[in-house]
C-alpha positions in Angstrom: 11.4 -25.3 36.2 13.3 -27.8 34.1 13.1 -31.6 34.8 16.6 -31.3 36.2 15.4 -29.0 39.0 17.2 -26.0 37.5 15.3 -22.8 36.6 16.0 -21.9 33.0 16.4 -18.3 31.9 16.6 -17.8 28.1 18.4 -14.8 26.5 18.0 -13.0 23.2 20.7 -10.4 22.9 22.5 -8.2 20.5 26.0 -9.7 21.0 28.3 -11.9 22.9 29.4 -9.3 25.4 25.8 -8.6 26.3 25.3 -12.3 26.8 28.2 -12.4 29.2 26.8 -9.6 31.4 23.2 -10.6 31.3 24.0 -14.3 32.0 25.8 -13.2 35.2 22.9 -11.0 36.2 20.3 -13.7 35.5 22.3 -16.2 37.6 22.5 -13.6 40.4 18.8 -12.6 40.3 17.2 -16.1 39.9 16.5 -17.9 43.2 18.0 -21.4 43.5 19.8 -23.2 40.8 19.7 -21.7 37.3 20.7 -22.5 33.7 21.1 -19.5 31.4 20.5 -20.5 27.7 21.2 -18.1 24.9 19.2 -18.7 21.7 20.2 -15.5 19.9 22.9 -14.8 18.8 23.2 -18.4 17.8 26.6 -20.0 17.0 26.4 -23.2 14.9 28.6 -26.0 16.4 30.5 -26.4 13.1 31.1 -22.7 12.8 32.4 -21.5 16.1 33.8 -18.2 14.7 30.5 -17.3 12.9 27.0 -16.4 13.9 24.0 -18.4 12.8 21.7 -17.4 10.0 20.0 -14.6 11.9 23.3 -12.8 12.5 24.0 -10.6 15.5 23.3 -7.1 16.7 19.9 -5.5 17.0 19.0 -6.7 13.5 19.6 -10.3 14.7 17.2 -9.6 17.6 14.6 -8.2 15.2 14.9 -11.3 12.9 14.5 -13.6 15.9 11.3 -11.8 16.9 10.0 -12.0 13.4 10.8 -15.7 13.2 8.6 -16.3 16.3 5.7 -14.7 14.5 6.3 -16.7 11.3 6.7 -20.1 13.1 4.3 -19.8 16.0 2.1 -16.8 15.4 3.8 -14.8 18.2 5.6 -14.9 21.5 2.8 -16.4 23.6 2.7 -19.5 21.4 6.5 -19.6 21.1 6.8 -19.7 24.9 4.9 -23.0 24.8 7.2 -24.7 22.3 10.9 -25.7 22.3 13.4 -24.2 23.0 11.4 -21.7 25.1 8.9 -24.1 26.7 11.0 -24.8 29.7 12.0 -21.2 30.3 11.1 -19.6 33.6 11.9 -16.2 31.9 12.8 -15.0 28.5 15.0 -11.8 28.3 14.9 -9.9 25.1 17.7 -7.3 25.0 18.3 -4.3 22.8 20.4 -1.2 23.6 18.5 2.1 23.7 21.0 3.7 21.3 19.4 1.9 18.3 16.5 4.3 18.7 18.6 6.7 16.6 18.8 4.3 13.7 16.6 5.4 10.7 14.9 2.0 10.7 13.8 2.5 14.3 13.6 6.3 14.7 12.0 6.6 18.1 14.6 8.5 20.0 13.4 11.1 22.6 15.4 13.8 24.4 17.4 12.6 27.3 17.1 13.1 30.2 14.9 11.4 31.1 16.3 8.1 29.9 12.9 6.5 30.3 11.4 8.4 27.4 13.5 6.8 24.8 13.5 3.4 26.5 9.7 3.5 26.7 9.4 4.4 23.0 11.8 1.7 22.0 10.1 -0.9 24.1 6.8 0.0 22.5 8.4 -0.1 19.0 10.0 -3.6 19.6 6.7 -4.9 21.1 4.4 -3.7 18.3 6.7 -3.6 15.2 8.9 -6.6 15.8 6.8 -8.9 17.9 3.4 -7.7 16.7 2.0 -8.0 20.2 -0.3 -5.7 22.2 1.5 -6.8 25.5 4.2 -9.1 26.6 3.6 -12.5 28.0 4.2 -12.6 31.7 7.5 -14.6 31.4 9.0 -12.2 28.8 11.2 -9.3 29.9 12.4 -6.5 27.7 15.9 -5.4 28.7 16.7 -1.9 27.3 19.9 -0.4 28.8 20.4 3.3 28.2 22.4 4.1 26.1 23.9 0.6 26.1 24.9 -2.2 28.5 28.3 -0.5 28.8 26.8 2.2 31.0 25.9 -0.5 33.5 29.3 -2.1 33.2 31.1 1.2 33.9 29.0 2.0 37.0 29.5 -1.5 38.3 33.3 -1.7 37.8 34.2 1.9 38.5 31.8 3.2 41.2 34.2 6.1 42.1 34.5 7.3 38.5 33.3 10.9 38.1 31.1 9.6 35.2 29.4 6.9 37.3 26.3 9.0 38.1 22.8 9.2 36.7 23.5 11.2 33.6 25.6 8.2 32.3 22.3 6.9 30.9 22.2 9.9 28.5 25.8 9.9 27.5 26.4 8.7 23.9 28.7 5.7 23.2 29.4 4.8 26.8 31.6 2.0 25.5 34.3 4.6 24.7 34.5 5.3 28.5 35.8 1.7 29.0 38.9 2.2 26.9 42.2 2.4 28.7 40.8 0.7 31.8 42.6 -2.2 33.5 40.1 -4.8 32.2 40.7 -3.8 28.5 37.1 -4.4 27.7 37.0 -2.0 24.7 39.9 -1.0 22.5 40.8 0.7 19.2 39.1 3.4 17.1 36.3 0.9 16.2 35.5 0.3 19.8 36.3 -3.4 19.5 34.9 -5.4 22.5 36.9 -8.2 24.1 34.4 -11.0 24.8 36.8 -12.9 27.1 37.4 -9.8 29.2 33.7 -9.2 29.5 33.2 -12.8 30.7 35.9 -12.4 33.3 34.4 -9.1 34.5 30.7 -10.1 34.4 30.7 -11.6 38.0 31.9 -8.3 39.4 29.1 -6.5 37.5 26.6 -8.9 39.2 28.2 -8.3 42.6 27.8 -4.6 42.2 24.3 -4.8 40.7 22.5 -3.0 43.6 24.8 0.0 43.0 24.0 0.0 39.3 20.2 -0.1 40.0 20.5 2.8 42.4 22.1 5.0 39.6 20.7 3.7 36.3 16.9 3.8 36.1 16.7 1.2 33.3 18.8 -1.2 35.3 16.4 -0.9 38.2 13.5 -1.5 35.8 15.1 -4.6 34.4 15.8 -5.9 37.9 12.2 -5.3 38.9 10.6 -6.8 35.8 12.9 -9.9 35.7 12.0 -10.7 39.3 8.3 -10.3 38.5 8.6 -12.6 35.5 10.4 -15.2 37.6 7.7 -14.9 40.3 4.9 -15.3 37.8 6.4 -18.5 36.6 6.4 -20.0 40.1 
């Protein structure tokens, strides 16, 4: 708990749209007053249109994890130092679709979604963080195949694709095109950060439905609550 009486939840995410969604979820799942602080991706105050030196995407998350090893010797020690010392929970997010990247290469057949998610979690823990296990206050968030699967289920519960196999569908962001919120557009699947921020509270409101359909959403919910409880 911070000196102000607010619980602090810290995020390490792939990108700004993930920050928007996970911030709304952290606010909804954390009892009492909460402050959500994003330390990655970082945006320097004098460069509002650019990311900090670690960049963004999953590579930015990897660099952030490696930096904690270089500066503090690992996540347990980093959690006792600024800017993480006051955090009740640290959420480290990567989408499960990066398991197909040659530099990660831990993809498993889907279904079940848990096989790839488990392999990726182990990869991130051992290869990026160089840890045998996570500190109690650290939560790995691994949506399958990406956060957009959770968004689709939350915003469009009656859609024929809003069912359990959405976790195994490649590029779920393409399913958000031509929707009223205009979250994703164009052949490059450009994401509209402002639209995500506007829609994020609705994702949080529909979160129980998401957890009932998406196994990795239910896991994130359970593990975040456990981390918050462990911090007192």
